[in-house]
N, CA, C and O atoms as CSV, one atom per row, in Angstrom:
chain,resi,resn,atom,element,x,y,z
A,1,MET,N,N,72.999,50.526,145.145
A,1,MET,CA,C,72.287,50.508,143.822
A,1,MET,C,C,70.927,49.824,144.014
A,1,MET,O,O,70.758,48.923,144.835
A,2,ASN,N,N,69.977,50.300,143.216
A,2,ASN,CA,C,68.609,49.736,143.214
A,2,ASN,C,C,68.633,48.354,142.688
A,2,ASN,O,O,69.564,48.010,141.959
A,3,ARG,N,N,67.641,47.500,143.013
A,3,ARG,CA,C,67.652,46.170,142.531
A,3,ARG,C,C,66.235,45.751,142.115
A,3,ARG,O,O,65.233,46.338,142.523
A,4,VAL,N,N,66.209,44.668,141.250
A,4,VAL,CA,C,64.889,44.043,141.014
A,4,VAL,C,C,65.011,42.554,141.229
A,4,VAL,O,O,66.098,41.995,141.078
A,5,LYS,N,N,63.956,41.922,141.566
A,5,LYS,CA,C,63.984,40.458,141.755
A,5,LYS,C,C,63.476,39.908,140.399
A,5,LYS,O,O,62.417,40.307,139.915
A,6,VAL,N,N,64.298,38.936,139.772
A,6,VAL,CA,C,63.847,38.334,138.554
A,6,VAL,C,C,63.539,36.811,138.837
A,6,VAL,O,O,64.328,36.101,139.460
A,7,LEU,N,N,62.367,36.372,138.347
A,7,LEU,CA,C,61.997,35.001,138.485
A,7,LEU,C,C,62.032,34.359,137.110
A,7,LEU,O,O,61.493,34.871,136.129
A,8,TYR,N,N,62.698,33.210,137.091
A,8,TYR,CA,C,62.873,32.488,135.857
A,8,TYR,C,C,62.008,31.182,135.917
A,8,TYR,O,O,61.968,30.480,136.928
A,9,PHE,N,N,61.330,30.909,134.786
A,9,PHE,CA,C,60.473,29.729,134.760
A,9,PHE,C,C,60.830,28.822,133.566
A,9,PHE,O,O,61.324,29.286,132.538
A,10,ALA,N,N,60.574,27.562,133.730
A,10,ALA,CA,C,60.740,26.491,132.690
A,10,ALA,C,C,62.135,26.540,132.023
A,10,ALA,O,O,63.170,26.521,132.689
A,11,GLY,N,N,62.110,26.603,130.698
A,11,GLY,CA,C,63.377,26.514,129.958
A,11,GLY,C,C,64.387,27.625,130.305
A,11,GLY,O,O,65.597,27.404,130.324
A,12,VAL,N,N,63.870,28.776,130.567
A,12,VAL,CA,C,64.770,29.923,130.912
A,12,VAL,C,C,65.456,29.607,132.245
A,12,VAL,O,O,66.646,29.882,132.402
A,13,LYS,N,N,64.705,29.018,133.231
A,13,LYS,CA,C,65.237,28.630,134.514
A,13,LYS,C,C,66.365,27.624,134.280
A,13,LYS,O,O,67.384,27.690,134.969
A,14,ASP,N,N,66.214,26.683,133.319
A,14,ASP,CA,C,67.214,25.679,133.067
A,14,ASP,C,C,68.401,26.368,132.484
A,14,ASP,O,O,69.526,26.024,132.844
A,15,LEU,N,N,68.227,27.319,131.607
A,15,LEU,CA,C,69.400,27.950,130.887
A,15,LEU,C,C,70.244,28.730,131.879
A,15,LEU,O,O,71.472,28.667,131.819
A,16,VAL,N,N,69.599,29.486,132.818
A,16,VAL,CA,C,70.386,30.278,133.807
A,16,VAL,C,C,70.777,29.468,135.087
A,16,VAL,O,O,71.639,29.876,135.866
A,17,GLY,N,N,70.140,28.373,135.249
A,17,GLY,CA,C,70.525,27.414,136.370
A,17,GLY,C,C,70.027,27.919,137.758
A,17,GLY,O,O,70.594,27.577,138.795
A,18,ARG,N,N,68.913,28.770,137.738
A,18,ARG,CA,C,68.380,29.164,138.984
A,18,ARG,C,C,66.940,29.647,138.694
A,18,ARG,O,O,66.571,29.985,137.569
A,19,SER,N,N,66.179,29.652,139.763
A,19,SER,CA,C,64.755,30.047,139.624
A,19,SER,C,C,64.583,31.490,139.866
A,19,SER,O,O,63.614,32.045,139.346
A,20,GLU,N,N,65.413,32.171,140.599
A,20,GLU,CA,C,65.225,33.580,140.857
A,20,GLU,C,C,66.569,34.172,141.241
A,20,GLU,O,O,67.464,33.443,141.668
A,21,GLU,N,N,66.728,35.511,141.095
A,21,GLU,CA,C,67.828,36.269,141.535
A,21,GLU,C,C,67.502,37.698,141.682
A,21,GLU,O,O,66.617,38.228,141.011
A,22,ASP,N,N,68.259,38.368,142.614
A,22,ASP,CA,C,68.210,39.820,142.810
A,22,ASP,C,C,69.320,40.434,141.970
A,22,ASP,O,O,70.500,40.125,142.137
A,23,LEU,N,N,68.906,41.311,141.064
A,23,LEU,CA,C,69.877,41.913,140.160
A,23,LEU,C,C,69.937,43.419,140.427
A,23,LEU,O,O,68.918,44.075,140.641
A,24,PRO,N,N,71.134,43.927,140.407
A,24,PRO,CA,C,71.260,45.381,140.372
A,24,PRO,C,C,70.606,45.969,139.212
A,24,PRO,O,O,70.710,45.419,138.116
A,25,LEU,N,N,69.906,47.101,139.374
A,25,LEU,CA,C,69.108,47.784,138.290
A,25,LEU,C,C,69.833,49.046,137.972
A,25,LEU,O,O,69.609,50.040,138.664
A,26,PRO,N,N,70.719,49.096,136.946
A,26,PRO,CA,C,71.359,50.328,136.539
A,26,PRO,C,C,70.360,51.406,136.193
A,26,PRO,O,O,69.244,51.130,135.754
A,27,ASP,N,N,70.788,52.662,136.401
A,27,ASP,CA,C,69.935,53.831,136.148
A,27,ASP,C,C,69.329,53.844,134.712
A,27,ASP,O,O,68.228,54.351,134.496
A,28,ALA,N,N,70.085,53.270,133.745
A,28,ALA,CA,C,69.699,53.378,132.393
A,28,ALA,C,C,68.586,52.298,132.093
A,28,ALA,O,O,67.925,52.384,131.058
A,29,VAL,N,N,68.398,51.355,132.936
A,29,VAL,CA,C,67.428,50.230,132.674
A,29,VAL,C,C,66.127,50.687,133.296
A,29,VAL,O,O,65.955,50.605,134.512
A,30,ARG,N,N,65.215,51.165,132.478
A,30,ARG,CA,C,63.902,51.612,132.964
A,30,ARG,C,C,62.737,50.998,132.214
A,30,ARG,O,O,61.599,51.425,132.413
A,31,SER,N,N,62.971,50.022,131.369
A,31,SER,CA,C,61.856,49.425,130.621
A,31,SER,C,C,62.149,47.964,130.600
A,31,SER,O,O,63.246,47.522,130.942
A,32,VAL,N,N,61.084,47.160,130.164
A,32,VAL,CA,C,61.173,45.782,130.078
A,32,VAL,C,C,62.217,45.432,128.958
A,32,VAL,O,O,62.995,44.491,129.113
A,33,LEU,N,N,62.216,46.180,127.869
A,33,LEU,CA,C,63.174,45.870,126.778
A,33,LEU,C,C,64.602,46.109,127.332
A,33,LEU,O,O,65.511,45.334,127.032
A,34,ALA,N,N,64.798,47.142,128.113
A,34,ALA,CA,C,66.179,47.450,128.582
A,34,ALA,C,C,66.604,46.268,129.575
A,34,ALA,O,O,67.737,45.788,129.558
A,35,LEU,N,N,65.643,45.865,130.397
A,35,LEU,CA,C,65.878,44.726,131.315
A,35,LEU,C,C,66.250,43.447,130.485
A,35,LEU,O,O,67.201,42.746,130.829
A,36,GLU,N,N,65.533,43.176,129.458
A,36,GLU,CA,C,65.789,42.048,128.642
A,36,GLU,C,C,67.210,42.135,128.087
A,36,GLU,O,O,67.914,41.126,128.059
A,37,GLN,N,N,67.636,43.280,127.660
A,37,GLN,CA,C,69.018,43.408,127.172
A,37,GLN,C,C,70.062,43.205,128.303
A,37,GLN,O,O,71.113,42.602,128.087
A,38,LEU,N,N,69.760,43.694,129.442
A,38,LEU,CA,C,70.597,43.509,130.588
A,38,LEU,C,C,70.698,42.048,130.966
A,38,LEU,O,O,71.791,41.581,131.283
A,39,LEU,N,N,69.574,41.289,130.945
A,39,LEU,CA,C,69.646,39.816,131.159
A,39,LEU,C,C,70.528,39.124,130.223
A,39,LEU,O,O,71.284,38.251,130.649
A,40,THR,N,N,70.497,39.447,128.942
A,40,THR,CA,C,71.404,38.777,128.002
A,40,THR,C,C,72.836,39.128,128.173
A,40,THR,O,O,73.726,38.396,127.740
A,41,THR,N,N,73.075,40.283,128.825
A,41,THR,CA,C,74.518,40.628,129.184
A,41,THR,C,C,74.970,39.850,130.401
A,41,THR,O,O,76.079,39.316,130.429
A,42,VAL,N,N,74.092,39.786,131.432
A,42,VAL,CA,C,74.411,39.024,132.716
A,42,VAL,C,C,74.395,37.499,132.399
A,42,VAL,O,O,75.179,36.752,132.984
A,43,HIS,N,N,73.553,37.056,131.524
A,43,HIS,CA,C,73.480,35.609,131.217
A,43,HIS,C,C,73.564,35.448,129.698
A,43,HIS,O,O,72.545,35.395,129.010
A,44,PRO,N,N,74.758,35.374,129.205
A,44,PRO,CA,C,75.007,35.302,127.715
A,44,PRO,C,C,74.294,34.100,127.054
A,44,PRO,O,O,74.070,34.101,125.844
A,45,GLU,N,N,73.952,33.112,127.829
A,45,GLU,CA,C,73.264,31.927,127.313
A,45,GLU,C,C,71.832,32.188,126.925
A,45,GLU,O,O,71.185,31.387,126.251
A,46,LEU,N,N,71.339,33.369,127.384
A,46,LEU,CA,C,70.008,33.846,126.997
A,46,LEU,C,C,69.957,34.607,125.680
A,46,LEU,O,O,68.865,34.898,125.191
A,47,ALA,N,N,71.075,34.933,125.104
A,47,ALA,CA,C,71.123,35.736,123.893
A,47,ALA,C,C,70.492,35.016,122.718
A,47,ALA,O,O,70.927,33.916,122.375
A,48,GLY,N,N,69.519,35.577,122.111
A,48,GLY,CA,C,68.735,35.130,120.966
A,48,GLY,C,C,67.647,34.060,121.431
A,48,GLY,O,O,67.068,33.364,120.596
A,49,ARG,N,N,67.398,33.959,122.772
A,49,ARG,CA,C,66.482,32.946,123.220
A,49,ARG,C,C,65.287,33.612,123.957
A,49,ARG,O,O,64.416,32.896,124.451
A,50,LEU,N,N,65.225,34.957,124.041
A,50,LEU,CA,C,64.166,35.667,124.701
A,50,LEU,C,C,63.034,36.177,123.804
A,50,LEU,O,O,62.082,36.796,124.280
A,51,GLY,N,N,63.153,35.905,122.482
A,51,GLY,CA,C,62.134,36.473,121.584
A,51,GLY,C,C,60.718,36.048,121.739
A,51,GLY,O,O,59.790,36.774,121.382
A,52,SER,N,N,60.547,34.862,122.278
A,52,SER,CA,C,59.181,34.314,122.433
A,52,SER,C,C,58.667,34.316,123.934
A,52,SER,O,O,57.547,33.894,124.220
A,53,VAL,N,N,59.512,34.794,124.830
A,53,VAL,CA,C,59.162,34.740,126.259
A,53,VAL,C,C,58.173,35.916,126.531
A,53,VAL,O,O,58.114,36.881,125.769
A,54,ARG,N,N,57.425,35.802,127.609
A,54,ARG,CA,C,56.596,36.911,128.103
A,54,ARG,C,C,57.238,37.399,129.378
A,54,ARG,O,O,57.806,36.616,130.140
A,55,PHE,N,N,57.149,38.650,129.602
A,55,PHE,CA,C,57.600,39.257,130.853
A,55,PHE,C,C,56.406,39.692,131.635
A,55,PHE,O,O,55.404,40.165,131.098
A,56,ALA,N,N,56.544,39.517,132.926
A,56,ALA,CA,C,55.408,40.029,133.832
A,56,ALA,C,C,56.177,40.969,134.819
A,56,ALA,O,O,57.271,40.659,135.291
A,57,VAL,N,N,55.551,42.092,135.086
A,57,VAL,CA,C,56.142,42.932,136.126
A,57,VAL,C,C,55.122,43.040,137.264
A,57,VAL,O,O,54.006,43.496,137.014
A,58,ASN,N,N,55.419,42.678,138.397
A,58,ASN,CA,C,54.593,42.674,139.631
A,58,ASN,C,C,53.279,41.936,139.306
A,58,ASN,O,O,52.191,42.395,139.653
A,59,GLU,N,N,53.416,40.748,138.613
A,59,GLU,CA,C,52.288,39.808,138.459
A,59,GLU,C,C,51.371,40.242,137.329
A,59,GLU,O,O,50.271,39.700,137.223
A,60,SER,N,N,51.763,41.211,136.457
A,60,SER,CA,C,50.985,41.611,135.265
A,60,SER,C,C,51.773,41.552,134.092
A,60,SER,O,O,52.893,42.062,134.066
A,61,PHE,N,N,51.237,40.920,133.035
A,61,PHE,CA,C,52.028,40.791,131.728
A,61,PHE,C,C,52.363,42.204,131.314
A,61,PHE,O,O,51.588,43.142,131.503
A,62,ALA,N,N,53.577,42.324,130.728
A,62,ALA,CA,C,54.101,43.592,130.378
A,62,ALA,C,C,54.597,43.675,129.011
A,62,ALA,O,O,55.074,42.677,128.473
A,63,ALA,N,N,54.514,44.862,128.377
A,63,ALA,CA,C,55.018,45.021,126.965
A,63,ALA,C,C,56.487,45.490,127.128
A,63,ALA,O,O,56.927,45.862,128.216
A,64,ALA,N,N,57.192,45.455,126.036
A,64,ALA,CA,C,58.567,45.840,126.008
A,64,ALA,C,C,58.782,47.217,126.498
A,64,ALA,O,O,59.779,47.484,127.169
A,65,SER,N,N,57.821,48.175,126.170
A,65,SER,CA,C,57.928,49.582,126.557
A,65,SER,C,C,57.498,49.848,127.984
A,65,SER,O,O,57.701,50.949,128.497
A,66,ASP,N,N,56.923,48.882,128.616
A,66,ASP,CA,C,56.431,49.126,130.014
A,66,ASP,C,C,57.618,49.404,130.987
A,66,ASP,O,O,58.704,48.856,130.803
A,67,PRO,N,N,57.406,50.241,131.999
A,67,PRO,CA,C,58.482,50.544,132.912
A,67,PRO,C,C,58.876,49.419,133.890
A,67,PRO,O,O,58.098,48.548,134.280
A,68,VAL,N,N,60.128,49.531,134.230
A,68,VAL,CA,C,60.670,48.610,135.309
A,68,VAL,C,C,61.247,49.591,136.328
A,68,VAL,O,O,61.909,50.552,135.937
A,69,ALA,N,N,61.012,49.372,137.635
A,69,ALA,CA,C,61.462,50.264,138.678
A,69,ALA,C,C,62.133,49.492,139.733
A,69,ALA,O,O,61.852,48.300,139.857
A,70,PRO,N,N,63.061,50.099,140.569
A,70,PRO,CA,C,63.625,49.384,141.686
A,70,PRO,C,C,62.549,48.846,142.566
A,70,PRO,O,O,61.520,49.484,142.787
A,71,GLY,N,N,62.806,47.606,143.093
A,71,GLY,CA,C,61.841,46.851,143.947
A,71,GLY,C,C,60.872,46.108,143.187
A,71,GLY,O,O,60.134,45.348,143.814
A,72,ASP,N,N,60.746,46.208,141.851
A,72,ASP,CA,C,59.837,45.361,141.097
A,72,ASP,C,C,60.215,43.910,141.090
A,72,ASP,O,O,61.373,43.553,141.312
A,73,VAL,N,N,59.226,43.064,140.833
A,73,VAL,CA,C,59.469,41.643,140.691
A,73,VAL,C,C,59.071,41.350,139.135
A,73,VAL,O,O,57.969,41.595,138.643
A,74,VAL,N,N,60.118,40.814,138.501
A,74,VAL,CA,C,59.885,40.615,137.006
A,74,VAL,C,C,59.973,39.049,136.701
A,74,VAL,O,O,60.956,38.387,137.035
A,75,ALA,N,N,59.021,38.584,136.131
A,75,ALA,CA,C,59.021,37.129,135.834
A,75,ALA,C,C,59.236,36.957,134.358
A,75,ALA,O,O,58.627,37.651,133.544
A,76,VAL,N,N,60.166,35.965,133.988
A,76,VAL,CA,C,60.478,35.679,132.598
A,76,VAL,C,C,59.872,34.362,132.346
A,76,VAL,O,O,60.269,33.340,132.907
A,77,ILE,N,N,58.837,34.397,131.438
A,77,ILE,CA,C,57.928,33.216,131.268
A,77,ILE,C,C,58.011,32.732,129.793
A,77,ILE,O,O,57.450,33.392,128.918
A,78,PRO,N,N,58.659,31.661,129.510
A,78,PRO,CA,C,58.708,31.055,128.207
A,78,PRO,C,C,57.335,30.434,127.831
A,78,PRO,O,O,56.528,30.101,128.700
A,79,PRO,N,N,57.109,30.296,126.542
A,79,PRO,CA,C,55.877,29.666,126.057
A,79,PRO,C,C,55.853,28.267,126.559
A,79,PRO,O,O,56.892,27.614,126.656
A,80,VAL,N,N,54.642,27.778,126.892
A,80,VAL,CA,C,54.413,26.441,127.417
A,80,VAL,C,C,53.769,25.618,126.405
A,80,VAL,O,O,52.753,26.031,125.845
A,81,ALA,N,N,54.297,24.442,126.113
A,81,ALA,CA,C,53.675,23.483,125.189
A,81,ALA,C,C,52.832,22.562,125.984
A,81,ALA,O,O,53.207,22.226,127.107
A,82,GLY,N,N,51.692,22.118,125.471
A,82,GLY,CA,C,50.811,21.228,126.127
A,82,GLY,C,C,50.225,20.236,125.245
A,82,GLY,O,O,50.454,20.290,124.037
A,83,GLY,N,N,49.528,19.386,125.719
A,83,GLY,CA,C,48.885,18.311,124.920
A,83,GLY,C,C,47.839,17.588,125.558
A,83,GLY,O,O,47.259,16.683,124.959
């Protein structure tokens, strides 16, 4: 099965307990939105918590409709507070 590498940052990394993982990419998952839904299935603790995160595919910020393909690197980046 094809795979994607998912990188987790800040609070999302804390929720899933890791900074990255290689995930199988089902044939039906071909967009950022579909990957987001997959992530909430794999990590139920993310359910309802990804609404404000940004996704980047291969180091470029991505919209929900943007494609995800086998071999991509997807970063899950929550908003950062500063002061």
